[in-house]
C-alpha positions as MATLAB code, in Angstrom:
seq = 'MRTGVWLMGARGSVATTSIVGALALRAGLTAPTGCVTELPELRGPALPAFTDLFLGGHDVVASPLTKRAEALAAAGVLPGRLVAALPEELAAVEDALRPAPTAGSQADRAAAVVRDLTDFRDRHRLDRVVVVNVSATEPVATPHPAHQDLAALRVALTGPEEVLPPSSLYAYAAFTAGCPYVDFTPSTGARLPALAELAAERGLPYAGHDGKTGETLVKSVLAPMFAMRHLAVRSWSGLNLLGGGDGANLADPAANAAKVASKQRVLGETLGYVPQGDTRIDHVEELGDFKTAWDLITFTGFLGTGMRMEFTWHGCDSALAAPLVLDLARLVAAAHAAGRRGPLAELAFFFKDPLDAPTHSLAEQWSLLRDFVAGLHRGGADEQPG';
ca = [
      17.632    2.542    4.871;
      17.713   -0.143    2.176;
      14.673   -2.294    2.940;
      13.516   -5.522    1.366;
       9.799   -6.302    1.122;
       9.338  -10.051    0.699;
       5.774  -10.933   -0.293;
       4.286  -14.318    0.531;
       1.833  -14.776   -2.351;
       3.888  -12.520   -4.621;
       1.917  -13.148   -7.827;
      -1.513  -12.536   -6.309;
      -3.639   -9.464   -6.940;
      -2.695   -7.586   -3.751;
       1.018   -8.331   -4.152;
       1.079   -7.444   -7.856;
      -0.738   -4.166   -7.180;
       1.719   -3.430   -4.343;
       4.688   -4.151   -6.618;
       3.435   -1.986   -9.490;
       2.526    0.761   -7.023;
       5.935    0.703   -5.349;
       7.722    0.795   -8.708;
       5.522    3.645   -9.943;
       6.129    5.643   -6.761;
       9.873    5.021   -7.021;
       9.826    6.283  -10.625;
       7.684    9.314   -9.778;
       4.876    8.132  -12.067;
       2.046    8.315   -9.528;
       1.010   10.081   -6.339;
       1.006    8.241   -2.974;
      -2.793    8.396   -2.660;
      -3.902    5.847   -0.044;
      -0.455    5.615    1.582;
      -1.055    6.602    5.192;
       2.667    7.045    5.819;
       2.693    9.958    3.352;
       0.288   12.025    5.451;
       1.985   15.044    7.058;
       1.414   13.622   10.550;
       3.405   10.455    9.749;
       5.908   11.385    7.050;
       9.476   11.654    8.260;
      13.101   10.487    8.219;
      12.643    7.275   10.224;
      10.703    5.562    7.434;
      12.521    4.074    4.441;
      11.835    6.021    1.252;
       9.998    4.364   -1.630;
      13.283    4.567   -3.539;
      14.853    2.380   -0.824;
      12.335   -0.477   -1.152;
      13.447   -3.672   -2.911;
      10.808   -6.257   -3.787;
      10.851  -10.041   -3.880;
       8.743  -12.953   -2.759;
       7.455  -16.507   -2.986;
       4.433  -17.996   -4.695;
       3.165  -21.467   -5.524;
       2.212  -20.386   -9.061;
       4.571  -19.337  -11.834;
       2.507  -16.856  -13.880;
       4.811  -14.081  -15.147;
       4.462  -10.948  -13.066;
       4.008   -8.777  -16.157;
       1.106  -10.951  -17.325;
      -0.534  -10.671  -13.893;
      -0.130   -6.882  -14.022;
      -1.567   -6.719  -17.542;
      -4.573   -8.801  -16.430;
      -5.195   -6.458  -13.495;
      -4.917   -3.463  -15.823;
      -7.493   -5.020  -18.154;
      -9.785   -5.520  -15.136;
      -9.532   -1.844  -14.168;
      -7.457   -2.444  -11.033;
      -4.218   -0.918  -12.344;
      -3.681    1.878  -14.870;
      -2.439    0.249  -18.057;
      -0.055    3.153  -18.663;
       1.896    2.250  -15.519;
       2.317   -1.388  -16.531;
       3.469   -0.269  -19.986;
       5.926    2.215  -18.479;
       7.649   -0.251  -16.129;
       8.741   -3.316  -18.166;
      12.370   -3.309  -16.998;
      11.439   -2.682  -13.385;
       8.859   -5.507  -13.417;
      11.416   -7.817  -15.019;
      13.872   -7.026  -12.216;
      11.273   -7.942   -9.580;
      10.437  -11.103  -11.554;
      14.079  -12.115  -11.189;
      13.743  -11.767   -7.407;
      10.677  -14.020   -7.118;
      11.137  -17.636   -6.064;
       8.880  -20.706   -6.148;
       7.480  -21.555   -2.721;
       9.360  -24.592   -1.363;
       7.275  -27.769   -1.397;
       9.769  -30.636   -0.889;
      10.846  -32.316    2.318;
       9.777  -31.799    5.901;
       8.502  -28.479    7.191;
      11.979  -27.914    8.651;
      13.433  -28.409    5.155;
      10.960  -25.968    3.622;
      11.599  -23.373    6.331;
      15.337  -23.711    5.731;
      14.786  -23.135    1.995;
      12.820  -19.955    2.754;
      15.594  -18.791    5.088;
      18.137  -19.311    2.293;
      16.025  -17.299   -0.147;
      15.581  -14.461    2.348;
      19.271  -14.406    3.226;
      20.292  -14.460   -0.440;
      17.871  -11.596   -1.212;
      19.208   -9.521    1.675;
      22.847  -10.156    0.769;
      22.452   -9.706   -2.991;
      20.834   -6.284   -2.622;
      22.941   -5.251    0.409;
      19.804   -4.608    2.431;
      19.693   -3.340    5.992;
      16.696   -5.554    6.686;
      13.903   -7.518    5.013;
      10.250   -7.356    6.093;
       8.206  -10.456    5.207;
       4.542   -9.688    4.426;
       1.902  -12.401    4.066;
      -0.608  -11.467    1.340;
      -1.459  -15.034    0.333;
      -4.836  -16.781    0.417;
      -6.731  -16.996    3.713;
      -6.204  -20.276    5.569;
      -8.674  -22.206    7.725;
      -8.212  -21.814   11.472;
      -5.173  -23.853   12.497;
      -5.652  -27.140   14.335;
      -4.050  -26.812   17.798;
      -0.860  -28.814   18.314;
       1.196  -29.227   21.514;
       4.326  -27.991   19.681;
       2.644  -24.612   19.136;
       3.248  -23.818   22.790;
       7.008  -24.273   23.018;
       9.807  -23.303   20.644;
      12.117  -26.215   21.453;
       9.294  -28.702   20.903;
       8.304  -26.951   17.675;
      11.811  -27.184   16.254;
      11.837  -30.926   16.873;
       8.317  -31.461   15.503;
       9.095  -29.621   12.257;
      11.710  -32.236   11.346;
       9.104  -35.029   11.288;
       6.574  -36.026    8.636;
       3.627  -34.234   10.300;
       2.385  -30.838    9.055;
       2.726  -29.059   12.375;
       2.316  -25.460   11.170;
      -0.041  -23.886    8.622;
       1.817  -22.123    5.768;
       1.478  -18.626    7.256;
       3.027  -19.778   10.529;
       5.785  -21.703    8.765;
       6.677  -18.465    6.960;
       6.640  -16.561   10.237;
       8.979  -19.218   11.662;
      11.296  -18.920    8.646;
      11.175  -15.106    8.707;
      12.108  -14.934   12.387;
      14.815  -17.561   11.910;
      16.287  -15.411    9.135;
      16.159  -12.309   11.346;
      13.259  -10.715    9.449;
      10.219   -8.893   10.920;
       6.875  -10.340    9.827;
       3.495   -8.832    8.891;
       0.328  -10.869    8.406;
      -2.095   -8.958    6.191;
      -4.489  -11.948    6.249;
      -6.637  -13.503    9.008;
      -4.435  -16.624    8.914;
      -2.649  -17.842   12.053;
       0.760  -16.390   11.170;
       2.803  -15.492   14.244;
      -0.094  -15.922   16.685;
       1.422  -18.950   18.414;
       3.327  -18.922   21.728;
       6.296  -20.767   20.202;
       6.634  -18.141   17.462;
       6.308  -15.283   19.953;
       9.175  -16.953   21.815;
      11.240  -17.125   18.613;
      10.577  -13.452   17.800;
      11.659  -12.484   21.315;
      14.768  -14.651   21.016;
      15.743  -12.898   17.777;
      14.659   -9.409   18.921;
      12.115   -8.947   16.125;
       8.833   -7.008   15.785;
       5.756   -8.359   14.023;
       2.249   -7.130   13.188;
      -1.183   -8.344   12.066;
      -3.842   -9.553   11.389;
      -6.164   -9.101    8.427;
      -5.844   -5.768    6.641;
      -8.754   -3.378    7.273;
      -9.688   -2.149    3.801;
     -13.455   -1.952    3.288;
     -16.589   -2.894    5.215;
     -14.744   -3.424    8.503;
     -13.067   -0.038    8.104;
     -16.546    1.520    8.066;
     -17.615   -0.607   11.061;
     -14.637    0.637   13.078;
     -15.881    4.204   12.543;
     -19.624    3.632   13.012;
     -19.534    1.265   16.002;
     -17.807    3.819   18.295;
     -20.365    6.407   17.148;
     -23.245    4.267   18.416;
     -21.382    3.518   21.646;
     -20.494    7.173   22.347;
     -24.076    8.299   21.690;
     -25.378    5.551   24.016;
     -27.573    4.095   21.267;
     -28.434    0.401   21.541;
     -27.487   -1.575   18.442;
     -29.995   -4.427   18.128;
     -28.708   -6.049   14.957;
     -25.896   -5.625   12.466;
     -25.912   -7.808    9.376;
     -23.630   -7.642    6.380;
     -23.470   -9.308    2.976;
     -20.158   -9.259    1.108;
     -19.977  -10.231   -2.576;
     -16.433  -10.910   -3.799;
     -14.961  -11.915   -7.123;
     -11.388  -12.800   -8.062;
      -9.045  -15.195   -6.328;
      -9.954  -13.955   -2.849;
     -13.618  -14.677   -3.441;
     -12.846  -18.109   -4.871;
     -10.658  -18.949   -1.870;
     -13.359  -17.828    0.553;
     -15.841  -20.168   -1.106;
     -14.120  -22.788    1.061;
     -16.199  -22.946    4.289;
     -13.171  -23.211    6.606;
     -11.401  -20.194    5.096;
     -14.716  -18.311    5.007;
     -15.278  -18.940    8.715;
     -11.811  -17.591    9.580;
     -12.466  -14.402    7.595;
     -15.951  -13.845    9.045;
     -14.662  -14.235   12.614;
     -12.053  -11.568   11.944;
     -14.600   -9.171   10.416;
     -17.093   -9.552   13.296;
     -14.688   -9.055   16.189;
     -14.742   -5.258   15.972;
     -18.418   -5.057   17.011;
     -18.154   -6.994   20.260;
     -14.929   -5.270   21.230;
     -16.272   -1.771   20.529;
     -19.890   -2.015   21.668;
     -19.207   -4.222   24.677;
     -21.831   -6.713   23.471;
     -22.564   -8.653   20.309;
     -25.742   -7.569   18.496;
     -27.883  -10.001   16.568;
     -26.840  -10.669   12.984;
     -23.815  -11.944   11.143;
     -21.553  -11.229    8.197;
     -21.878  -13.384    5.103;
     -19.328  -13.679    2.299;
     -20.354  -14.995   -1.123;
     -18.249  -15.525   -4.223;
     -19.537  -13.826   -7.385;
     -17.023  -14.530  -10.134;
     -18.390  -11.786  -12.392;
     -17.196   -9.079   -9.953;
     -13.547   -9.897  -10.653;
     -11.242   -7.973   -8.313;
     -14.023   -5.754   -6.994;
     -16.221   -6.198   -3.938;
     -19.659   -4.978   -2.887;
     -20.858   -5.002    0.724;
     -24.308   -4.145    2.082;
     -24.833   -3.591    5.813;
     -28.114   -3.175    7.708;
     -28.006   -1.820   11.270;
     -31.057   -1.599   13.517;
     -30.825    0.347   16.759;
     -32.976    1.993   19.419;
     -32.732    5.453   20.868;
     -34.468    7.477   23.577;
     -37.791    6.025   24.758;
     -37.064    2.840   22.812;
     -37.685    4.392   19.405;
     -36.550    1.959   16.742;
     -34.358    3.199   13.880;
     -32.167    1.760   11.136;
     -29.133    2.596    9.043;
     -27.908    1.042    5.802;
     -24.717    1.527    3.810;
     -23.197    0.109    0.647;
     -19.478   -0.226    0.013;
     -18.213   -0.898   -3.500;
     -14.468   -0.982   -3.958;
     -11.385   -2.767   -5.196;
      -9.661   -4.595   -2.358;
      -6.320   -4.817   -4.155;
      -6.184   -1.059   -4.749;
      -7.204   -0.411   -1.135;
      -4.816   -2.989    0.326;
      -1.656   -2.289   -1.700;
      -0.777    1.120   -0.187;
      -1.319   -0.322    3.293;
       1.085   -3.170    2.499;
       3.724   -0.574    1.603;
       2.877    1.458    4.714;
       3.276   -1.569    6.962;
       6.574   -2.594    5.392;
       7.957    0.914    5.981;
       6.619    1.153    9.545;
       7.773   -2.293   10.628;
      11.198   -1.704    9.091;
      11.489    1.554   11.055;
      10.318   -0.184   14.245;
      12.967   -2.869   13.755;
      15.643   -0.235   13.198;
      14.532    1.467   16.435;
      14.934   -1.766   18.398;
      11.264   -2.598   18.829;
      10.410   -6.252   19.352;
       7.283   -8.347   19.807;
       3.761   -7.511   18.585;
       3.301   -3.922   17.426;
      -0.042   -3.011   18.992;
       0.353    0.571   17.716;
      -0.287   -0.670   14.165;
      -3.856   -1.735   15.047;
      -5.101    1.050   12.750;
      -4.351   -1.200    9.764;
      -6.019   -4.436   10.920;
      -9.425   -5.990   11.512;
      -8.127   -8.277   14.265;
      -5.034   -6.461   15.556;
      -2.531   -8.046   17.908;
      -2.735   -6.801   21.512;
      -4.927   -3.857   20.441;
      -6.260   -1.787   23.343;
      -9.127   -0.463   21.179;
     -10.978   -1.065   17.912;
     -11.977    2.587   17.496;
     -10.350    3.920   14.326;
      -9.919    7.398   15.841;
      -8.166    6.026   18.927;
      -6.057    3.695   16.783;
      -5.021    6.687   14.681;
      -3.831    8.530   17.796;
      -1.778    5.500   18.862;
      -0.245    5.245   15.392;
       0.568    8.947   15.213;
       2.293    8.894   18.609;
       4.181    5.720   17.702;
       5.538    7.195   14.473;
       6.430   10.449   16.212;
       8.552    8.379   18.592;
      10.291    6.687   15.668;
      11.103   10.066   14.127;
      12.515   11.242   17.456;
      15.016    8.420   17.212;
      13.179    5.532   18.876;
      13.634    7.098   22.308;
      10.202    6.025   23.520;
      10.175    3.136   25.943;
       9.540   -0.359   24.697;
       5.974   -1.366   25.733;
       5.802   -4.224   28.202;
];
């Protein structure tokens, strides 16, 4: 199954790490560590092989992909030996990258994206293309009446007003081009009624939002533990220190607020109440592409005895996110091939704020994912939810 992976934000750290990783896996130069789809419970014939993935994308910057990869290698994110071993492969992906359209109305820009996606699919003779948003986090979108109705949205996009945020404009273009869409960020993306209508019209699946890679991953394991042991969580506070482009972007208060809301949702959904405390995100340039998070949890047990728990997470978000980006591209491509459409709630395992998720418990999400993939391997015979 020849599958295109079109990255929105293709020259960023997560996208560059995903590209180098996919090329290294295709060449047999690295192991699939971190790729959930390579676990025995999920591996199987329904998923496109790494050798069947073709990479392209858009970005607003024009830094050469090889230079971005070399910079990440120097920062300790990528092994330098892989970058050195893949010059021709990186050059081929560079040829597939396109500047993000900036001219004309939003309808004009969407049409330009559709042309790029269609050209990419035709040039490589692809069965399908999955569009994945790994660009910078946006502020929460300002509501607009056209968000509620597809016909009204199509008309509004032709005018001078910026009706959709970039992530949603890409979702609109992806669906228009017949491409499934994945939002790995907390941005609005496909979470608008008009875009859900478009996806249904075109028979397309989509997934999101906000990849679960670090602190929130730990929360999704610990919060169910407290709930199942009937322990009362009194407070849960977290401090996240980020470097790199992600940290710089989240220095903007509006983008920061969107990210924090996504990170906090797991507690209320899992515990059934919201404990005191909040999550704070600060930019520390010196950390580069690495992140450190400290969490303090206070809770009470039998007879009201007060207790506390602390944990520290230090990791590289790009290295944690990249295999999940590849996983999601493979899973969504397989879901599309099986005739799935609409939001893929079974992919909640990968997201902080998953669409239509029945649970935020990582263990329960894993069971849903495992059963979903088993159905794909059986030939998509499972019934379409809803």
